[in-house]
Every structure is written in C-alpha cells, then in structure tokens.
A tleap script that builds the chain and sets N, CA, C and O, in Angstrom:
source leaprc.protein.ff14SB
mol = sequence {
  NMET SER GLU VAL LEU ASP ALA ALA SER TRP
  ALA LEU LEU THR ALA GLY GLY LEU ALA CYS
  VAL VAL GLY ALA VAL GLY MET LEU ARG MET
  PRO ASP PHE TYR THR ARG ILE HIE ALA ALA
  SER VAL SER ASP ALA VAL GLY ALA GLY LEU
  ILE LEU ALA GLY LEU LEU LEU GLN ALA GLY
  TRP THR LEU VAL ALA VAL LYS LEU VAL VAL
  ILE GLY LEU LEU LEU PHE PHE THR SER PRO
  ALA ALA THR HIE ALA LEU ALA LYS ALA ALA
  LEU GLU ARG GLY LEU GLN PRO LEU LEU GLY
  LYS ALA PRO TRP GLU CARG
}
set mol.1.N position { 22.173 -16.302 -12.931 }
set mol.1.CA position { 21.027 -15.335 -12.581 }
set mol.1.C position { 20.014 -15.856 -12.406 }
set mol.1.O position { 18.990 -15.287 -12.782 }
set mol.2.N position { 19.950 -17.230 -11.715 }
set mol.2.CA position { 19.376 -17.533 -10.843 }
set mol.2.C position { 19.370 -17.296 -9.917 }
set mol.2.O position { 18.239 -17.376 -9.439 }
set mol.3.N position { 20.377 -16.882 -9.005 }
set mol.3.CA position { 20.543 -16.337 -8.079 }
set mol.3.C position { 20.561 -14.743 -8.465 }
set mol.3.O position { 19.997 -14.388 -7.430 }
set mol.4.N position { 20.756 -13.641 -9.093 }
set mol.4.CA position { 20.668 -12.742 -8.961 }
set mol.4.C position { 18.620 -12.618 -9.149 }
set mol.4.O position { 17.802 -11.842 -8.655 }
set mol.5.N position { 18.574 -13.039 -9.484 }
set mol.5.CA position { 16.768 -12.849 -9.815 }
set mol.5.C position { 16.436 -13.342 -7.959 }
set mol.5.O position { 15.855 -12.585 -7.182 }
set mol.6.N position { 16.929 -14.661 -7.594 }
set mol.6.CA position { 16.832 -14.528 -5.807 }
set mol.6.C position { 16.814 -13.354 -5.588 }
set mol.6.O position { 15.855 -12.818 -5.032 }
set mol.7.N position { 18.146 -12.542 -6.083 }
set mol.7.CA position { 18.322 -11.988 -4.656 }
set mol.7.C position { 17.895 -10.555 -5.018 }
set mol.7.O position { 17.769 -9.797 -4.056 }
set mol.8.N position { 17.671 -10.099 -6.137 }
set mol.8.CA position { 16.681 -9.359 -6.658 }
set mol.8.C position { 14.697 -9.633 -6.413 }
set mol.8.O position { 13.800 -8.799 -6.290 }
set mol.9.N position { 14.669 -10.676 -6.423 }
set mol.9.CA position { 12.946 -10.975 -5.731 }
set mol.9.C position { 13.012 -10.866 -4.079 }
set mol.9.O position { 12.090 -10.589 -3.312 }
set mol.10.N position { 14.381 -11.166 -3.777 }
set mol.10.CA position { 14.180 -11.711 -1.906 }
set mol.10.C position { 14.272 -9.468 -1.791 }
set mol.10.O position { 13.159 -8.985 -1.584 }
set mol.11.N position { 14.816 -8.974 -1.850 }
set mol.11.CA position { 15.378 -7.650 -2.107 }
set mol.11.C position { 13.230 -7.222 -2.275 }
set mol.11.O position { 12.363 -6.877 -1.472 }
set mol.12.N position { 13.257 -7.449 -3.395 }
set mol.12.CA position { 11.503 -6.355 -3.724 }
set mol.12.C position { 10.698 -7.674 -2.091 }
set mol.12.O position { 10.439 -6.785 -1.279 }
set mol.13.N position { 10.460 -8.431 -1.685 }
set mol.13.CA position { 9.651 -9.122 -0.877 }
set mol.13.C position { 9.610 -8.002 0.592 }
set mol.13.O position { 8.776 -7.446 1.306 }
set mol.14.N position { 11.247 -8.140 0.439 }
set mol.14.CA position { 11.566 -7.159 2.467 }
set mol.14.C position { 11.183 -5.813 2.132 }
set mol.14.O position { 10.851 -5.004 2.999 }
set mol.15.N position { 11.214 -5.579 1.051 }
set mol.15.CA position { 10.903 -4.103 0.420 }
set mol.15.C position { 9.355 -3.426 0.795 }
set mol.15.O position { 8.966 -2.296 1.091 }
set mol.16.N position { 8.776 -4.615 0.632 }
set mol.16.CA position { 6.791 -5.449 -0.241 }
set mol.16.C position { 6.599 -4.660 1.966 }
set mol.16.O position { 6.328 -3.556 2.438 }
set mol.17.N position { 6.916 -5.942 2.532 }
set mol.17.CA position { 7.173 -5.990 3.918 }
set mol.17.C position { 7.527 -4.616 4.858 }
set mol.17.O position { 6.821 -4.221 5.786 }
set mol.18.N position { 8.621 -4.070 4.457 }
set mol.18.CA position { 8.534 -2.787 4.735 }
set mol.18.C position { 7.755 -1.777 4.929 }
set mol.18.O position { 7.825 -0.989 5.873 }
set mol.19.N position { 6.973 -1.763 4.025 }
set mol.19.CA position { 6.109 -0.399 3.625 }
set mol.19.C position { 5.551 -0.958 3.938 }
set mol.19.O position { 4.797 -0.046 4.279 }
set mol.20.N position { 4.710 -2.352 4.438 }
set mol.20.CA position { 3.516 -2.529 5.446 }
set mol.20.C position { 4.054 -2.410 6.540 }
set mol.20.O position { 3.080 -1.863 7.057 }
set mol.21.N position { 4.547 -2.439 7.090 }
set mol.21.CA position { 4.945 -2.163 8.408 }
set mol.21.C position { 4.900 -0.476 9.054 }
set mol.21.O position { 4.312 -0.065 10.055 }
set mol.22.N position { 5.991 0.484 7.787 }
set mol.22.CA position { 5.598 1.331 8.104 }
set mol.22.C position { 4.440 1.929 8.012 }
set mol.22.O position { 4.066 2.923 8.636 }
set mol.23.N position { 3.517 0.934 6.736 }
set mol.23.CA position { 2.509 1.973 7.135 }
set mol.23.C position { 1.312 1.570 8.342 }
set mol.23.O position { 0.414 2.303 8.758 }
set mol.24.N position { 1.597 0.282 8.708 }
set mol.24.CA position { 0.978 -0.252 9.892 }
set mol.24.C position { 0.886 0.494 11.207 }
set mol.24.O position { -0.126 0.877 11.794 }
set mol.25.N position { 2.419 0.643 11.613 }
set mol.25.CA position { 2.098 1.897 11.802 }
set mol.25.C position { 2.152 3.613 12.040 }
set mol.25.O position { 2.329 4.203 13.106 }
set mol.26.N position { 1.945 4.176 10.715 }
set mol.26.CA position { 1.815 5.126 10.514 }
set mol.26.C position { 0.115 4.491 10.604 }
set mol.26.O position { -0.125 5.019 11.690 }
set mol.27.N position { -0.884 3.937 10.342 }
set mol.27.CA position { -2.147 4.028 10.954 }
set mol.27.C position { -2.433 3.776 12.270 }
set mol.27.O position { -3.628 3.697 12.556 }
set mol.28.N position { -1.526 3.615 13.242 }
set mol.28.CA position { -1.314 3.675 14.415 }
set mol.28.C position { -1.226 5.260 15.574 }
set mol.28.O position { -1.825 5.847 16.475 }
set mol.29.N position { 0.187 5.317 14.564 }
set mol.29.CA position { 0.376 6.985 15.000 }
set mol.29.C position { -0.362 8.750 14.173 }
set mol.29.O position { -0.403 9.900 14.609 }
set mol.30.N position { -0.574 8.454 13.565 }
set mol.30.CA position { -1.646 8.996 13.193 }
set mol.30.C position { -2.805 9.356 14.383 }
set mol.30.O position { -3.437 8.777 15.266 }
set mol.31.N position { -2.561 11.471 13.470 }
set mol.31.CA position { -4.078 11.449 14.388 }
set mol.31.C position { -5.162 11.862 14.689 }
set mol.31.O position { -5.548 12.121 15.829 }
set mol.32.N position { -6.013 12.006 13.260 }
set mol.32.CA position { -6.931 11.639 13.203 }
set mol.32.C position { -7.149 10.160 11.610 }
set mol.32.O position { -6.438 9.533 10.825 }
set mol.33.N position { -8.790 10.336 12.028 }
set mol.33.CA position { -9.172 9.012 10.499 }
set mol.33.C position { -8.554 9.939 8.609 }
set mol.33.O position { -8.020 9.359 7.663 }
set mol.34.N position { -8.962 11.600 8.727 }
set mol.34.CA position { -8.567 11.099 6.809 }
set mol.34.C position { -6.887 10.727 7.176 }
set mol.34.O position { -6.656 9.725 6.499 }
set mol.35.N position { -5.812 11.040 7.834 }
set mol.35.CA position { -4.180 11.178 7.918 }
set mol.35.C position { -4.432 9.188 7.582 }
set mol.35.O position { -4.012 8.625 6.571 }
set mol.36.N position { -5.172 8.515 8.684 }
set mol.36.CA position { -5.032 6.876 9.016 }
set mol.36.C position { -5.035 6.558 7.621 }
set mol.36.O position { -4.040 6.168 7.009 }
set mol.37.N position { -6.378 6.764 7.042 }
set mol.37.CA position { -6.539 6.931 5.706 }
set mol.37.C position { -5.441 6.740 4.597 }
set mol.37.O position { -5.175 5.766 3.893 }
set mol.38.N position { -4.930 7.911 4.674 }
set mol.38.CA position { -3.154 7.982 3.589 }
set mol.38.C position { -2.701 7.478 3.994 }
set mol.38.O position { -1.980 6.984 3.127 }
set mol.39.N position { -2.371 6.926 5.196 }
set mol.39.CA position { -1.452 5.778 5.184 }
set mol.39.C position { -1.005 4.629 4.981 }
set mol.39.O position { 0.117 4.126 4.917 }
set mol.40.N position { -2.425 4.154 4.854 }
set mol.40.CA position { -3.312 2.709 4.754 }
set mol.40.C position { -2.840 2.600 3.158 }
set mol.40.O position { -2.071 1.862 2.542 }
set mol.41.N position { -3.741 3.770 2.799 }
set mol.41.CA position { -3.884 3.988 0.860 }
set mol.41.C position { -1.753 4.183 0.319 }
set mol.41.O position { -1.481 4.348 -0.870 }
set mol.42.N position { -0.911 4.135 1.104 }
set mol.42.CA position { -0.263 4.596 0.563 }
set mol.42.C position { 0.958 3.364 0.771 }
set mol.42.O position { 1.777 2.970 -0.060 }
set mol.43.N position { 0.767 2.957 2.083 }
set mol.43.CA position { 1.139 1.231 2.181 }
set mol.43.C position { 1.050 0.278 2.290 }
set mol.43.O position { 1.623 -0.633 2.889 }
set mol.44.N position { -0.374 0.519 1.172 }
set mol.44.CA position { -1.307 -0.619 -0.652 }
set mol.44.C position { -0.602 -0.284 -1.214 }
set mol.44.O position { 0.413 -0.973 -1.114 }
set mol.45.N position { -0.521 0.507 -1.861 }
set mol.45.CA position { -0.480 0.594 -3.115 }
set mol.45.C position { 1.114 0.615 -3.068 }
set mol.45.O position { 1.354 1.150 -4.151 }
set mol.46.N position { 2.042 0.424 -2.624 }
set mol.46.CA position { 3.292 0.514 -2.020 }
set mol.46.C position { 3.900 -0.674 -1.746 }
set mol.46.O position { 5.024 -0.916 -2.187 }
set mol.47.N position { 3.290 -1.446 -1.070 }
set mol.47.CA position { 4.110 -2.525 -0.496 }
set mol.47.C position { 3.226 -3.704 -1.133 }
set mol.47.O position { 3.587 -4.749 -1.674 }
set mol.48.N position { 2.377 -3.359 -0.969 }
set mol.48.CA position { 1.564 -4.595 -1.674 }
set mol.48.C position { 1.890 -4.984 -3.351 }
set mol.48.O position { 1.948 -6.141 -3.768 }
set mol.49.N position { 2.146 -3.369 -4.457 }
set mol.49.CA position { 3.034 -3.443 -5.595 }
set mol.49.C position { 4.484 -4.409 -5.632 }
set mol.49.O position { 4.823 -5.357 -6.340 }
set mol.50.N position { 5.175 -3.641 -4.458 }
set mol.50.CA position { 7.206 -4.304 -4.573 }
set mol.50.C position { 6.432 -5.600 -3.622 }
set mol.50.O position { 7.383 -6.365 -3.786 }
set mol.51.N position { 5.572 -6.336 -2.866 }
set mol.51.CA position { 5.560 -7.354 -2.855 }
set mol.51.C position { 5.129 -7.931 -4.329 }
set mol.51.O position { 5.835 -8.247 -5.286 }
set mol.52.N position { 4.505 -7.940 -4.253 }
set mol.52.CA position { 3.874 -8.804 -6.523 }
set mol.52.C position { 5.302 -8.362 -7.111 }
set mol.52.O position { 6.129 -9.116 -6.598 }
set mol.53.N position { 5.854 -7.570 -7.862 }
set mol.53.CA position { 7.050 -7.586 -7.909 }
set mol.53.C position { 7.296 -9.475 -7.682 }
set mol.53.O position { 7.104 -10.636 -8.046 }
set mol.54.N position { 7.951 -8.357 -6.641 }
set mol.54.CA position { 9.151 -9.968 -5.766 }
set mol.54.C position { 8.438 -11.554 -5.944 }
set mol.54.O position { 8.954 -12.654 -5.749 }
set mol.55.N position { 6.760 -11.123 -6.485 }
set mol.55.CA position { 6.389 -12.659 -6.593 }
set mol.55.C position { 6.083 -12.632 -7.944 }
set mol.55.O position { 5.118 -13.317 -8.283 }
set mol.56.N position { 6.574 -12.109 -8.656 }
set mol.56.CA position { 6.383 -11.894 -10.191 }
set mol.56.C position { 7.573 -12.828 -10.554 }
set mol.56.O position { 7.490 -13.944 -11.065 }
set mol.57.N position { 9.042 -11.950 -10.079 }
set mol.57.CA position { 9.568 -12.791 -10.503 }
set mol.57.C position { 10.874 -14.092 -10.264 }
set mol.57.O position { 11.928 -14.404 -10.819 }
set mol.58.N position { 9.582 -14.839 -8.440 }
set mol.58.CA position { 9.900 -15.992 -9.346 }
set mol.58.C position { 8.934 -16.481 -9.384 }
set mol.58.O position { 8.550 -17.368 -8.622 }
set mol.59.N position { 8.157 -15.849 -10.566 }
set mol.59.CA position { 6.851 -16.518 -10.236 }
set mol.59.C position { 6.967 -16.926 -12.626 }
set mol.59.O position { 6.283 -17.398 -13.534 }
set mol.60.N position { 8.215 -16.338 -12.397 }
set mol.60.CA position { 8.554 -16.043 -14.230 }
set mol.60.C position { 7.586 -15.963 -15.090 }
set mol.60.O position { 6.585 -15.258 -14.965 }
set mol.61.N position { 7.947 -16.968 -16.358 }
set mol.61.CA position { 6.886 -16.641 -17.597 }
set mol.61.C position { 5.635 -18.240 -17.108 }
set mol.61.O position { 6.062 -19.394 -17.143 }
set mol.62.N position { 4.843 -18.056 -16.891 }
set mol.62.CA position { 3.554 -18.700 -16.621 }
set mol.62.C position { 2.799 -18.686 -16.457 }
set mol.62.O position { 2.454 -18.032 -17.441 }
set mol.63.N position { 2.027 -18.843 -16.009 }
set mol.63.CA position { 0.838 -18.458 -15.818 }
set mol.63.C position { -0.273 -18.090 -14.481 }
set mol.63.O position { -1.451 -17.732 -14.475 }
set mol.64.N position { 0.839 -18.401 -13.258 }
set mol.64.CA position { 1.187 -17.541 -12.363 }
set mol.64.C position { 1.582 -15.746 -12.363 }
set mol.64.O position { 1.250 -14.895 -11.538 }
set mol.65.N position { 2.222 -15.639 -13.340 }
set mol.65.CA position { 2.396 -14.768 -13.410 }
set mol.65.C position { 1.865 -13.841 -14.951 }
set mol.65.O position { 2.486 -13.096 -15.709 }
set mol.66.N position { 1.015 -14.131 -14.935 }
set mol.66.CA position { -0.032 -13.635 -15.591 }
set mol.66.C position { -1.671 -13.118 -14.609 }
set mol.66.O position { -2.741 -12.514 -14.692 }
set mol.67.N position { -1.184 -13.558 -14.127 }
set mol.67.CA position { -2.743 -13.717 -12.198 }
set mol.67.C position { -1.444 -13.019 -11.716 }
set mol.67.O position { -1.911 -11.898 -11.515 }
set mol.68.N position { -0.625 -12.957 -11.515 }
set mol.68.CA position { -0.340 -11.463 -10.983 }
set mol.68.C position { -0.629 -9.745 -10.827 }
set mol.68.O position { -0.881 -8.768 -10.122 }
set mol.69.N position { -0.214 -10.625 -12.772 }
set mol.69.CA position { -0.171 -9.302 -12.989 }
set mol.69.C position { -1.565 -8.375 -12.958 }
set mol.69.O position { -1.708 -7.155 -12.882 }
set mol.70.N position { -2.430 -9.358 -13.038 }
set mol.70.CA position { -4.085 -8.897 -13.409 }
set mol.70.C position { -4.186 -8.410 -11.768 }
set mol.70.O position { -4.643 -7.267 -11.762 }
set mol.71.N position { -3.915 -8.888 -10.375 }
set mol.71.CA position { -3.875 -8.902 -9.309 }
set mol.71.C position { -3.314 -7.436 -9.149 }
set mol.71.O position { -3.638 -6.474 -8.452 }
set mol.72.N position { -2.846 -7.550 -9.597 }
set mol.72.CA position { -1.580 -5.607 -9.234 }
set mol.72.C position { -2.919 -5.298 -10.065 }
set mol.72.O position { -3.984 -5.379 -9.452 }
set mol.73.N position { -2.930 -4.923 -11.527 }
set mol.73.CA position { -3.222 -3.976 -11.872 }
set mol.73.C position { -5.183 -3.606 -11.354 }
set mol.73.O position { -5.708 -2.534 -11.654 }
set mol.74.N position { -5.831 -4.554 -10.700 }
set mol.74.CA position { -6.869 -4.293 -9.959 }
set mol.74.C position { -6.583 -4.383 -8.651 }
set mol.74.O position { -7.547 -4.787 -8.000 }
set mol.75.N position { -5.265 -4.075 -7.794 }
set mol.75.CA position { -5.087 -2.734 -6.688 }
set mol.75.C position { -4.712 -1.604 -7.209 }
set mol.75.O position { -4.698 -0.599 -6.498 }
set mol.76.N position { -4.256 -1.538 -8.838 }
set mol.76.CA position { -4.157 -0.146 -9.038 }
set mol.76.C position { -5.379 0.483 -8.887 }
set mol.76.O position { -5.806 1.262 -8.035 }
set mol.77.N position { -5.907 -0.057 -9.980 }
set mol.77.CA position { -7.224 0.791 -9.894 }
set mol.77.C position { -8.429 0.785 -9.052 }
set mol.77.O position { -9.283 1.672 -9.043 }
set mol.78.N position { -8.427 -0.643 -8.112 }
set mol.78.CA position { -9.714 -0.274 -7.497 }
set mol.78.C position { -9.290 0.158 -5.943 }
set mol.78.O position { -10.191 0.332 -5.122 }
set mol.79.N position { -7.519 0.372 -5.460 }
set mol.79.CA position { -7.289 0.908 -3.997 }
set mol.79.C position { -6.960 2.946 -4.053 }
set mol.79.O position { -6.790 3.587 -3.016 }
set mol.80.N position { -6.950 3.378 -4.993 }
set mol.80.CA position { -7.362 4.793 -4.383 }
set mol.80.C position { -8.319 4.996 -4.348 }
set mol.80.O position { -8.947 5.408 -3.373 }
set mol.81.N position { -8.834 4.690 -5.748 }
set mol.81.CA position { -11.320 4.510 -5.613 }
set mol.81.C position { -11.438 4.150 -3.977 }
set mol.81.O position { -11.622 5.027 -3.132 }
set mol.82.N position { -11.333 3.035 -3.732 }
set mol.82.CA position { -12.137 2.735 -2.781 }
set mol.82.C position { -11.259 4.219 -1.545 }
set mol.82.O position { -11.818 5.139 -0.948 }
set mol.83.N position { -10.468 4.018 -1.574 }
set mol.83.CA position { -9.927 5.187 -0.325 }
set mol.83.C position { -11.114 6.405 -0.191 }
set mol.83.O position { -11.814 6.740 0.766 }
set mol.84.N position { -10.989 7.079 -2.037 }
set mol.84.CA position { -12.660 8.445 -1.986 }
set mol.84.C position { -12.452 8.105 -1.845 }
set mol.84.O position { -11.421 8.150 -1.173 }
set mol.85.N position { -13.277 6.670 -2.366 }
set mol.85.CA position { -14.957 6.305 -1.369 }
set mol.85.C position { -14.728 6.835 0.146 }
set mol.85.O position { -14.850 8.060 0.164 }
set mol.86.N position { -14.595 6.588 0.729 }
set mol.86.CA position { -14.055 5.984 1.698 }
set mol.86.C position { -14.645 7.753 2.696 }
set mol.86.O position { -15.563 8.091 3.443 }
set mol.87.N position { -13.591 8.300 2.151 }
set mol.87.CA position { -13.233 9.513 2.569 }
set mol.87.C position { -14.086 10.498 2.466 }
set mol.87.O position { -14.332 11.488 3.156 }
set mol.88.N position { -14.718 9.833 0.966 }
set mol.88.CA position { -15.922 10.952 0.878 }
set mol.88.C position { -16.455 11.574 2.157 }
set mol.88.O position { -16.547 12.579 2.862 }
set mol.89.N position { -16.850 9.814 1.907 }
set mol.89.CA position { -18.378 9.104 2.865 }
set mol.89.C position { -18.602 9.333 4.372 }
set mol.89.O position { -19.554 9.342 5.152 }
set mol.90.N position { -16.412 9.628 4.428 }
set mol.90.CA position { -16.230 10.016 5.670 }
set mol.90.C position { -16.965 12.034 5.695 }
set mol.90.O position { -17.894 12.523 6.339 }
set mol.91.N position { -16.535 12.311 5.247 }
set mol.91.CA position { -16.926 13.671 4.762 }
set mol.91.C position { -18.737 14.391 4.513 }
set mol.91.O position { -19.398 15.430 4.514 }
set mol.92.N position { -18.772 13.535 4.405 }
set mol.92.CA position { -20.800 13.516 3.861 }
set mol.92.C position { -21.444 12.987 5.597 }
set mol.92.O position { -22.570 13.277 6.000 }
set mol.93.N position { -20.669 12.383 6.198 }
set mol.93.CA position { -21.048 11.619 7.294 }
set mol.93.C position { -21.167 12.789 8.511 }
set mol.93.O position { -21.772 12.676 9.577 }
set mol.94.N position { -20.298 14.098 7.947 }
set mol.94.CA position { -19.752 14.862 8.920 }
set mol.94.C position { -18.088 14.506 9.593 }
set mol.94.O position { -17.627 15.413 10.286 }
set mol.95.N position { -17.530 13.706 9.475 }
set mol.95.CA position { -16.722 13.154 9.888 }
set mol.95.C position { -15.100 14.441 9.632 }
set mol.95.O position { -14.354 14.087 8.719 }
set mol.96.N position { -14.699 15.692 10.355 }
set mol.96.CA position { -14.637 16.685 9.986 }
set mol.96.C position { -12.806 16.200 10.211 }
set mol.96.O position { -12.273 15.910 11.282 }
set mol.97.N position { -12.171 16.241 8.873 }
set mol.97.CA position { -9.793 16.245 9.348 }
set mol.97.C position { -9.799 16.894 10.452 }
set mol.97.O position { -10.810 17.165 11.100 }
set mol.98.N position { -8.934 17.115 10.667 }
set mol.98.CA position { -8.086 17.818 12.372 }
set mol.98.C position { -7.407 18.585 11.421 }
set mol.98.O position { -6.698 18.284 10.461 }
set mol.99.N position { -7.987 20.220 12.166 }
set mol.99.CA position { -7.329 21.019 11.775 }
set mol.99.C position { -5.945 21.941 11.561 }
set mol.99.O position { -5.085 21.170 11.135 }
set mol.100.N position { -5.488 23.075 11.672 }
set mol.100.CA position { -4.992 23.109 12.096 }
set mol.100.C position { -3.016 22.437 13.334 }
set mol.100.O position { -2.814 21.224 13.376 }
set mol.101.N position { -2.361 23.043 13.806 }
set mol.101.CA position { -1.292 22.351 14.178 }
set mol.101.C position { -1.307 20.830 14.841 }
set mol.101.O position { -1.999 20.412 15.770 }
set mol.102.N position { -0.529 20.298 14.223 }
set mol.102.CA position { 0.614 18.994 14.695 }
set mol.102.C position { 0.516 18.514 16.448 }
set mol.102.O position { 0.467 19.562 17.092 }
set mol.103.N position { 0.493 17.868 16.947 }
set mol.103.CA position { 0.446 17.763 18.220 }
set mol.103.C position { 1.962 17.954 18.652 }
set mol.103.O position { 2.337 18.520 19.679 }
set mol.104.N position { 2.584 17.506 17.896 }
set mol.104.CA position { 4.415 17.894 17.583 }
set mol.104.C position { 5.115 19.417 17.452 }
set mol.104.O position { 6.189 19.802 17.913 }
set mol.105.N position { 4.090 20.165 16.634 }
set mol.105.CA position { 4.432 21.422 16.405 }
set mol.105.C position { 3.751 21.902 17.899 }
set mol.105.O position { 2.912 22.735 17.555 }
set mol.106.N position { 3.716 21.824 18.906 }
set mol.106.CA position { 2.227 22.515 19.423 }
set mol.106.C position { 3.916 22.780 20.516 }
set mol.106.O position { 3.882 23.439 21.555 }
savepdb mol mol.pdb
quit
C-alpha cells in the first residue's frame, strides 16, 4: 500500500509542477496584462492544489497534514480574490484590455 501512495503522491507532485511550468510559459506567451494574470491565477490554483495534494499523501494523518489543508484553504480563498483585485485596480488605473483578433488569427 505504501508504494501505491508514493506513486500517487509523485504523480500529483509531477502534475502540479507541470501545471506551474505551463502557467509560467503562458505568462510569457500571452499578449496583454489581463490574459497574463489569468494564466498566473489558473496555474497558481491548479499547480499549488496538486502539489499540496501530493504532499498531503506523503504527510499521512499528522499535524503537517492539517497545516497543508489550512494552506490549501488559504490559497483557495485568497488567490481568486487577489487576482480579481489586481485586474480591477489595473482597469481603474486605465489599462485597457487588448481587444480584437489575437496575433495568431491575423
């Protein structure tokens, strides 16, 4: 059973790491600020969630597991709120989103 938990944990950790890397590449490739913060928020939610789930499997039923759950809940509630606040502040500051066709559609 321990080998199954280790394999599942490493699969989740690897998937979370890949989600973070894909989000980082997305931040570099996106054309404007709003699409970049969208890529950052999605990779933050998915990548960090998968990594925390993998670490949770490694921790077992300990105090560390409770702390990981608290960190996960904190990220779950604060990440979307912070992204929304950042986008709203940028829009109020006058930064307009890029509208129209994407560069690869022209």
